[in-house]
MARBA-3410 file (N, C-alpha, C, O; in Angstrom, 1 decimal):
40
-81.5,99.2,-140.6,-81.8,98.1,-139.8,-81.1,98.3,-138.4,-79.9,98.5,-138.4 ~ -81.9,98.1,-137.3,-81.3,98.2,-136.0,-81.2,96.8,-135.4,-82.0,95.9,-135.6 ~ -80.1,96.6,-134.7,-79.9,95.3,-134.0,-80.5,95.5,-132.6,-80.4,96.5,-131.9 ~ -81.1,94.4,-132.1,-81.7,94.4,-130.8,-81.6,93.0,-130.2,-81.5,92.0,-130.9 ~ -81.6,92.9,-128.9,-81.6,91.6,-128.2,-83.0,91.2,-127.8,-83.2,90.1,-127.3
-83.9,92.1,-128.0,-85.3,91.9,-127.6,-86.0,91.0,-128.7,-85.9,91.3,-129.9 ~ -86.7,90.0,-128.2,-87.5,89.2,-129.2,-88.7,90.0,-129.8,-89.0,89.8,-130.9 ~ -89.3,90.8,-129.0,-90.4,91.6,-129.4,-89.9,93.0,-129.9,-89.4,93.8,-129.0 ~ -89.9,93.3,-131.2,-89.4,94.6,-131.6,-90.1,95.8,-131.1,-89.5,96.9,-131.1 ~ -91.3,95.7,-130.6,-92.0,96.8,-130.0,-91.4,97.2,-128.6,-91.7,98.3,-128.1
-90.6,96.3,-128.0,-90.0,96.6,-126.8,-88.5,96.9,-126.9,-87.8,96.9,-125.9 ~ -88.1,97.0,-128.1,-86.7,97.2,-128.4,-86.2,98.6,-127.9,-87.0,99.5,-127.7 ~ -84.9,98.7,-127.8,-84.3,99.9,-127.3,-84.5,101.0,-128.3,-84.4,100.8,-129.5 ~ -84.9,102.2,-127.8,-85.1,103.4,-128.7,-83.9,104.3,-128.5,-83.7,104.8,-127.4 ~ -83.2,104.6,-129.6,-82.0,105.4,-129.5,-82.3,106.8,-129.1,-81.4,107.5,-128.5
-83.5,107.3,-129.3,-83.9,108.6,-128.8,-83.8,108.7,-127.3,-83.6,109.8,-126.8 ~ -84.0,107.6,-126.6,-84.0,107.6,-125.2,-82.6,108.0,-124.7,-82.4,108.7,-123.7 ~ -81.5,107.6,-125.4,-80.2,107.9,-125.0,-79.9,109.4,-125.1,-79.3,110.0,-124.3 ~ -80.5,110.0,-126.2,-80.3,111.5,-126.3,-81.0,112.2,-125.1,-80.4,113.2,-124.6 ~ -82.1,111.8,-124.7,-82.8,112.4,-123.6,-82.0,112.2,-122.3,-81.9,113.1,-121.5
-81.5,111.0,-122.1,-80.6,110.8,-120.9,-79.4,111.7,-120.9,-79.1,112.2,-119.9 ~ -78.8,111.8,-122.0,-77.6,112.7,-122.1,-77.9,114.1,-121.8,-77.2,114.8,-121.1 ~ -79.1,114.6,-122.3,-79.5,116.0,-122.0,-79.8,116.2,-120.5,-79.4,117.2,-119.9 ~ -80.5,115.2,-119.9,-80.9,115.3,-118.5,-79.6,115.2,-117.7,-79.5,116.0,-116.7 ~ -78.7,114.4,-118.0,-77.4,114.3,-117.2,-76.6,115.6,-117.3,-76.1,116.1,-116.3
-76.6,116.2,-118.5,-75.9,117.5,-118.7,-76.6,118.6,-117.9,-75.9,119.4,-117.3 ~ -77.9,118.6,-117.8,-78.6,119.6,-117.1,-78.3,119.4,-115.6,-78.1,120.4,-114.9 ~ -78.3,118.2,-115.1,-77.9,118.0,-113.7,-76.5,118.5,-113.4,-76.3,119.1,-112.3 ~ -75.6,118.3,-114.3,-74.2,118.8,-114.1,-74.2,120.3,-114.1,-73.4,120.9,-113.3 ~ -74.9,120.9,-115.0,-75.0,122.4,-115.1,-75.5,123.0,-113.8,-75.0,124.0,-113.3
-76.6,122.4,-113.3,-77.2,122.9,-112.1,-76.3,122.8,-110.9,-76.1,123.7,-110.1 ~ -75.6,121.6,-110.8,-74.7,121.4,-109.7,-73.5,122.4,-109.8,-73.1,122.9,-108.8 ~ -73.1,122.7,-111.0,-72.0,123.7,-111.1,-72.4,125.1,-110.7,-71.6,125.8,-110.0 ~ -73.7,125.4,-111.0,-74.1,126.7,-110.5,-74.3,126.8,-109.0,-74.0,127.8,-108.4 ~ -74.8,125.7,-108.5,-75.0,125.6,-107.0,-73.7,125.7,-106.3,-73.6,126.3,-105.2
-72.7,125.1,-106.8,-71.4,125.1,-106.2,-70.5,126.2,-106.6,-69.3,126.2,-106.2 ~ -71.0,127.1,-107.4,-70.3,128.3,-107.8,-69.1,128.1,-108.9,-68.2,128.9,-108.9 ~ -69.2,127.0,-109.6,-68.2,126.8,-110.6,-68.7,127.4,-112.0,-69.8,127.3,-112.3 ~ -67.7,127.9,-112.7,-68.1,128.5,-114.0,-67.9,127.4,-115.1,-67.0,126.6,-115.1 ~ -68.8,127.5,-116.1,-68.7,126.6,-117.3,-69.2,127.4,-118.5,-69.2,126.9,-119.6
END
């Protein structure tokens, strides 16, 4: 069971969205590191 603040469960927060956000943010950081010549 998931907890939500939304009255309509079809508009509730989808935890898969967080995974996608984390991946996109990580990609942004990797590209920035390559552009600025930092190793990771």
